[in-house]
N, C-alpha and C positions, 0 to 999 in steps of 0.2 A: 244585532244579529247579522251575520254575513249572509249575503244573498247567494243562493246556490246557482252555479252557472247554468244557463238555459241549455236544455238538450236540443241538439239539432233536429229540426222537424223532418219526419219521414215523408217523402213526396207521395202523395196519394195517387193511386192508379185509377183513372177515370173508369166508372162503371161501364161505360160504352165500349172501352177498349177490351175489358175482360169478356164482355158479351160477344164482341167481334171474334176474339180468339176462340171462345167456346163454340161459336157457330161454325168457324172455319174447320176446327178439328172434328166437329160433328159431321160436317159435309164430307170431309176426307174419309172418315170412318164409314159413312153410308155408301160412298162410292166403292170403297174396298169390299164391303159386304156384298154389294150388288154384283161385283165381278166374280164372286164366289171362288176365292183361291183354294178352298178345300176341294173343288171339282177339278183343279188343274192336274191331278194325278192321271186323268184320262189322256193328257198330252204326253205322258211317258211313252206312248206308242211311237212317238217320233224317234226314239232312240233305238228302235228295232233295226233300222237300216245301218246304224253305226255299229251295233253289236254283231249282227249276222253278216254285215258286209266286211267284217274283219278290219275295221278302222278304229277300234277302241284305243289302240296304242299310237294313233296318229294325232298329235296335238292340234293341227289345223282342222282336221275333220271333227274332233271333239268340240272345238270352238264353233264350227258351223252348225253342229247338231244342237248345241246349247242355245245359239241364236234362233234356230228353228223352233225349239221348245218355247222360247220367249215369245216368238211371233204367234204361235198357236194359243198361248195363254192370253195374249192381248185380243186375238180374234174371238176366242171362246167367250171372253169377258164381254166383248162387244155384242155378241149374239145374246148373251144372258140379259144385257141391258134392254135390247130391243124386244126380246121375248117378254120380259117382265113388264114393260110398258104396255104391250098389246094384251097381256093376260092379267092386268092388275085387278080387274073386276072379278074374274073367276078365281084368282088367287086368294081373294078375301074370303072365299068360302072354304078354303083348305085349312085344316088345323095347323099345318106347319108353314106353308107358303104365305099365309096371311101375315106372318111376322117379317117378311122381307121388306126392306126399306121403301120400295116403290108401292107395294100393296098396302103397307101400313100408313103411307102418307109422309114418312120421314124424309123421303127423297122425291122431288117433283119429277113428273114425266119429262118436262122440258129440259131440266138439268140432266136427266139420264140420256136423252137423245143428243144433247150437246156433247156430253162425255163420250158417247158412242162415236160421234163424228170425229172427234179428236183421235180416238183410238184407232179408227179405220185408217186415217192418214198415217199415223205413226207405225202401225203394224204393217201396212202394205209397203211403206217406204223401207222399213227394215227387211221385209221379205225380199224385195228386189235387190237390196244390198247384199243379201246372201248369195243369190244368183237368179237369173231370169226365170228358169224353169220352176224354181221354188216359188217365185212371185206369182206365176200363173196358177200353181196349186193353191196358194193362199187366196187368190181371188175366187177360184172355183169353190173352195170351202166356204168362204164368206157368202157367196151368192146362193149356194145350196142351202146353208143353214138359215139365211134370211128368208128364202122361199118357204122353208119349214116353219119358221115363226109366223109367217103371214098366212100360209095356206095349207101346206102339206101335212102339218101336224093334225089336221082334221080329217085326213084320209086314212081309213082303217088299213092296216098292214103296211101301206106305203109309208106311214109315219115312222114305223120302226126301221124299215129298210133305209130311209133317208138318214136316220141317226147312225145306223151301222155304216153307211157310206161315209159319214164324217170321220169315223175311226179309220177307215181304209185310207182316206185322204191324209190323215195325220201320219200314218205309217209310210205311205208313198212319198209324202212331202219330206219326211226325215231321210229317206233314201236319196231323193233328188238333191237335198241340201248337201250331202256328203259325196255326191257323184258315184253312187254304186247301183248296180242292177238289183232289183228286188225280186225275190223268188215269187212266182205265181202261187206256189203252195202257201207262202206266208200271207199273201194278200187275201187268199181264200180263207185262211185261218183267222185273220183279223176280222173279216166280214162275219164269219160264223160266231166268233166269240162276242162281237158287238151285238149281234142279233140275240144271243143268249142273255146278255145283260139287259138289253132293251125290252125283251119280252118279260123277263123277270120283274123289271121295274113296272111295266104295265099291270102285271098281276098284283104287285104290292099296292099300287094305286087303287085298284078295284077293291081290294080288301079293306084298306084304310078308309076310303071315301064311302064305301057301301052304296046306298041308294042315291047319294048326291054326286056320284062319279060323273054322270053325263052333264051335270051343270058345270062342273069344273073343266071337263074336256069332252066335247061331243063325241069324239071317236071312241071313247071308252064305252059308250052305249052299245057299240058293235062287238065288243069283246065279252067274254065270260071266263071265269077261272078254268072251266073245263077246256074251252078252246085254247086258251093260252098254255095250259098244261100239255096239250097235245103238241103244240108248236115247240114248246121248250124241250119236250122229249126228243123230237126230231133234230133240233139244233144241237142239243147236248151230245147225242151220239155222233152227229156229223162233225162237231168240233173236235172231239177226242180222236175220231178216226183220221181226220185231216192232219192233226198234229202227229199221230203215230206214223202215218204214211210219209209225212214230210221228213221225219227223222231217219227213215230207212230208204228213201227214194234214191235212185242212182245219181240224180243231180246233186243232192245234198252230200252224199258220201264222196263223190268226186270233188266237190268244191272244198269241203273241209278235211278231206283225207281221213275220215273216221266215221264209223257207224255207231259210236258210243252215245250220240244224242238220244238214242232209244232209251238209255238209262234215266232220262229226265221225264219219261211219260208218267210215272207215278205222281209227280207233282201236279200237273193239270188235272189228273184224275181226282186226287184229293181236293184240290182247290174248287173244282166245279161241284163235287159232291157236298163239300162244306157249304158252298154258296146256296145250293138247293136246300140243304138242311136249315140254313138261316131263313130262307124265304118261306118254307112251309112250316117249320116248327117254332120259329122265333118272330114271324111276321116281319122279316126284313126284306131287303131287295129294293126298297124305294129309292135308296141313294147308294149306288155301287161304290162311289168314291169314299163315302163316309164309312161304309162297311170295311173297305180295304184298310182304312187307317185305324179303325177302332176294334176290329175283330183280330185278336192276337194270333190264333191258329192260322187264319187266312193270310195275315201279314207275314208270318214266319214261312209259310208255304211258298209265297211269291218270292221272298228273299232267298230262300234255299234254291229255288228253281233258277234264279238269276246267277247265283254263285256256281251252281253245277254247270250251267250253259257256258258261262265265261271261262270256267276252268277247262272244260272239254275243248272249246274252240281255240283257246289261247295258250294251251300248254302242249308243246310239241310231243313230249314223251308219252302223252295219252293217246 
């Protein structure tokens, strides 16, 4: 009987190599989750200066704005890492935050802080590469939000104001990056809109956590749904009025040579009312970025507002 030719042996992959690859991919995944890319929609405020500064058709300005957006994504990710390390014990008491990599133990605090240090160097280096004023804004944002993570988040009312200040710095930083003057009306509007989102988030946290809210965040003990509803009511009216006045202000009409931005007022009206509906009737509001990405009517409203604004500002015959 003829002997069959021997089959070439398949080289075995050492078990340790497979485990190493799995560990490395798991680490990368946990780092990415900890940076919360779903929250990066907040950094879209950076593009306000590009759009309202009439630089959207300038390729160099678009490049600078995209770099500025990237810097704020890195900076906000850094702040999330620091915040999650400091809050890991309290987060374990939260039904949703307990699943975060640091709170669940999947990502070590030491590894998170090391990653944060690398991101700080990378983000600030890139910020100063955009231009020096933008680098200063980036440092200010990082310092403010670091103070928030360590101390200011425990100060009632001040905690929400600081978060709103972070949104204003995003918008101002975007304007500085493309070298345009930013309207005081728009800065005020950004502040009010951010306050609206921040107060709504605090209300959602109170509802979700109920009696355990103070254990998760001590400042929540100083809030009540009624108090937050009063604040939200004031900020809602102020936000809508600020936007309406901005669209018809002499400064705006003179700059854009049109008063037709007034036609876009129905979009923020619907958007804010839709958000309030989700907060009160659907127990939403705990994660504004997630709501923007998952609620179709809200997403369509924001998209249509953007289309109308760009069309009005960049179409001469209008």
